[in-house]
N, C-alpha and C positions, 0 to 999 in steps of 0.2 A: 882449708877448713875454715871459718870462723870462730865461734864461738863454741859452734854445739860440736860433742864425740859422735863419731860414728855410732857407737854403740845405741845412744842416748836416739838416735834419729833412728835409728833400725825399732829401736822398740815404739818409739812415737807409733810408725806409718804398721808398725804390727797390729800397735793398738784401735788405731785409727781406720783399719781396714776391718777388725773384729768389731767397736761400736762401743767399745769399753775402753778404762781410766789405762792409762800407763803401769798402775801398780797393780791391776788386776790380773797381768798376766801372769798362765802358770803350764809353766815351770818359768822360773826368772832369765833372761835370757844371760848369763851370769853361768845357769846352771845346763845350760847347751856347748856354749863356747866361751871361751875365754876373752871377756868384752874388752879388759884393759891390755892384749894383746892386740885385739883388734884396731883398739882406740892407736898405738903406738904405729903400727903396721901402716896405719893410714897418713898420720901424722907424718912420717919418718920418711915419706918417698921422696923428699926434695922440692923445688921448682914443682910449680904444677903442669904436667906432659914431660918432664924430664924424665919418669919414673914412674907411669902412670899403676895402682897397684888394682887388683879386683879379686875382693873375697866371694865365695858362691858359699852359702852353706844353709842346713835344713831348721826352720825354728817352728816348733808348732805344725798344723798344714800349710805352710809355705816355705818357698824357696826365697831367698833373701840375699840379691846383688847390689856389694857394697862398691861401689866404685874411685876412682881418686884420679880425676885428672884433672879439668880446672876447676873442677871444686866435688866436694865428698857427693858425690847420687846416693839416692837405696832405692832398692827394685822389688819390694812386693811381690808376690806373685804364688797364686796357688800350688804346692805343688804336684806330682801329676800323682796317677794312683798307685798306692802300694802293688808291687806282683801278686797274683794268685795267688791266695792259698796266704796271703801275711795280712800284718794292720799295722799301718803308720803309730807306733806311739807320739807323744807328744813331744818328746826331745827330738823325732825326727828320724829315728832309727827304726828296719820293719822288722817286725815278729812273725813268726812262723808259725801259722795255725795247727796245731796238732787234727 
């Protein structure tokens, strides 16, 4: 990883997909995951390819995959639909409807 941390790359990529400035994303990434822990995990795997790491989580309506092999890569894809009778919250949890 060069000058950017994984959490910043996630925020930038989600904001790009949403067409908004990163500061307008709500909830902030730090309310959904421990962004500092994500950055440390991706940075702490050692030399590239020695111990590659992959972290997948839900943020807003996206499935985010952060990988560190030869470089840090962030993939943001639309999350799958919530189970029938439920709806997805901004934090990525599924709440059941009554």
